[in-house]
N, C-alpha and C positions, 0 to 999 in steps of 0.2 A: 492456383486453380486456373484451368483453361476455360475461360468464360463461355466459349461456344460449345462446350461439351457438358452434358448433364452428368454430374458426378455419380459414382457408384460406391456404396459402402457395403462390403461383403463380410459376413461373420464366419470365421472358421472355428467350429466347435472342437475340432481335433477329436481325440478319442475320449470325449466327454458327452454324457447325455443318456438318460433313460427315459421311459415314457413319461415319468413325472415331470421331466424337464421341458416338456412341451408347453408348460405354463410360461416359460421364459419367452417363447415365440408369441404366445397369446398376448403378453404384456407389451411386446414390441409392436404387435399389430394394433393394439389400442392406442399407442402413442403415434402411430404412423398416420397422422391426420392429413386432410386435404392439402394444406400448405406444404407439408413436408413431402408429400407424394409428388407435387408439381416440381419441387426443387431437387430431389435426390432419389435415385433408385436404391432400393435395399435388397439384399439377398442374404440368406442363411444357408450355410453348408454344414449340415449335421453329419454324424456318423451314418453309414449306409443303412443300419438297422432302423433308423428313424425317418429316412428320407420320404418314403411314401406317406406315412402318417402325418408328418410335419407339413408336407405339401398340401395334403387334403385339408388340414386344419387352417391353412392360410388362404384358402380359396376366397376370393373377394377382397383380400387385403392389399393386393398388388405388391406383395413381397415375394420375390422369387426365391427359389432354392437351388442348391447345386451339390455335386459330389465333391469329395475331398481328393479324389484321384479317379482315373479311369484306365482301363486296359487299352493297349494299342490294338487289341484284337476285338473284333465285333462279336465273336462267339467261339466256342471250341473247348478243347481239353486244357483249360487253364484254371485249375482248382483254386478257389479262394479269390479270384479276381472278379471285378465288376466292370462290365463293358459300358461304353458310351450309350448304345441303344437301350441297355437296361436302366441307365440313369434317366434317359428320356421317358422310358415307360413308367418310371416312378414319379415323373412330374418335374424333373430337374430342368433348369435353363442353363446352368453354368457347370463347369468342371474345373477344379483347381488342378494344375499339373506342374510338376517340377518344384514343389515346395522343398525348402532346404532340408526338412526332416525326411523327405523321400530321397532326396539326393544323397544325404549323409547316411541315414540308417539303412537304406535299401540299395545304395550304390548306383542310383539312376544316372545315366549319362545324358548329355545334351541331346544325343540322337534319340534316346528312348523318350525323353520328354517331348521332343518334336513329334515323334510317332504318335504319342498320346494326344497331343494337341490336334494333329491332323485327323485322328479318329474321332475326337470330340466334334470338330467342325463337320465331318462327314455325317455324323448322326444328328446334326442340327443344334448342338450345344455351343455355347460361347466358352472357349478355354481361357482360364486365367493363368497365364504362364508366369511362374515366379523366377526371379533372378536375385542374386545378392552375394556379397563377398563376406569372407570370414574376417575376424579381428586381425589375424596375422596378415592377411592380404591387404587390408586397409592400412595397417601400420607400415607395411612395406611399400606403400604408394601404388599398389596394383589394383585398387578397387575399380576404377573405370575400365581398365583393360579386361579384368575378369568378367565384369558384368556385360561388356560388349561381346566378349567371346561366348558367354552363355546365351545371349540373345541371338547371335548369329546361328548358333547351333540348335537352339530350342524353338525359336519362333517359326511358325508355318509361313509360307509365302503363297502367292497367288491371290486371285480375286476373293476367294472365300475368307481370307484372313482379315478382311476389313472389320469383322466383328470381334477380333482379338482384343483381349484385355491383358495388360502386363502389370505385374505387381513387383515393385522393388522392395525386397525385405533383406536388409543387411543381417546376416546370420547372427552377428554378435549382439544385435538389438532384440532378437526374438525372445520374449519371456524374461528378459534380464532387467527391464526397467530403464535401460539405456537407450538413447536415441541419438542419431547424428544431428548436427546443427541444421538449422533451416538452410543455411548456405550450402552445406554438403548435399542435402536433399535436392536443392535447386540445381546444383551442378550435375548430379547423377541423372535426374529426370530430363534435363536438357540433353544430356548425352544419349539417353535411351531414345528420346524422340528423334534425334538426328540419326542414330543407328537404324531405327525402324524406317526412316526415310530412305536409307540405302537398301533396305531389304524389301520394303513394300512400295516405295515411291513416296514422295513428300506429301502428295494430296491424300493418300490413304493414311499415312502415319499421323497426319494432323488430326485425324478423327479418332485415333486409338486412345482409349482410356488408360491412363497410367496411375496406378494405385500405389500409395505408400503403406508399408506394413512393418511392424516391429515395435512392440510396446506402445502402440497408439492407445491413448486413454483420454478421458474428458479434459484433463488438465493441460494436455499438449496438442489436442486436436485442432483448435482454432489456428494456432501458429503453423502447424504442418499442412493443414488443408488450404491455407492461403498462399502457399508457395507456388510459384509458376510451374506449370506442367504437372501439378498434382491434381488428379481428377477423382479423388476419393481415397478410400482406405480398405485394406484387407486387415481385419481386426481379429485377434486371437482371443486371449483371456477376457477382454472387456466385452466381447460379444455374448458371454454367458451371463451377463448382468444387463437386464433389459434397459434400465435407465442409462447406464453407461453407454450402451450401444446407440441408443437414441440421441444422447448428448453429442456423440461423435458425428452422427448424421446431421444434427442441427448445425454443427460447426461448418459442415459443407454448405448448408443452405444459407 
């Protein structure tokens, strides 16, 4: 943990959630007491169909919401896409961009991810830019090089990028139950911080929140959240269980 940075725990519900599942967020809000609020920022990124309703249900809870993706375009003939201004209009604060599932399933390039991050910033959103290597890349000893290349190509620069959040999610750990060692996470997060220093300048990079994601759960959260340069978590499956999500948040506190 970077002790000068207030950690963020963001839940990515992915393509899960119907109106009945708003009860999950209500349970999270109940457990988000004054002590936890002071120590940790929480965010939930539901599917787009629930974003407005979920945001409205969380008014007064100080739990933020976000989109799971956003278009690089503000408006226009882009059927099926959701723009950053639309996310803002629905009450979002964050937008996840460059998640490995978008990169893999939709073939998104670093340049496309950067364009989305820039669009998010322009609309007043905080982009959560995801980076991470595959199992083959890690076993080939290329993990650091791959992530640095993704970061250089995906992260926005300029003064507005000071609000940027970066999430390191090793692809091989997402949804598999596998996690890198604490030493591996420390090495990667230190490298990300240094690379951001080259992109944004050291002073700005020092304040960027670096999240770890990839099979984060209550049983490993304390160890992972206490690694240097880990400033919170991007949580997948565990964010669909209120108590698990809150346990991870408490590990940051």
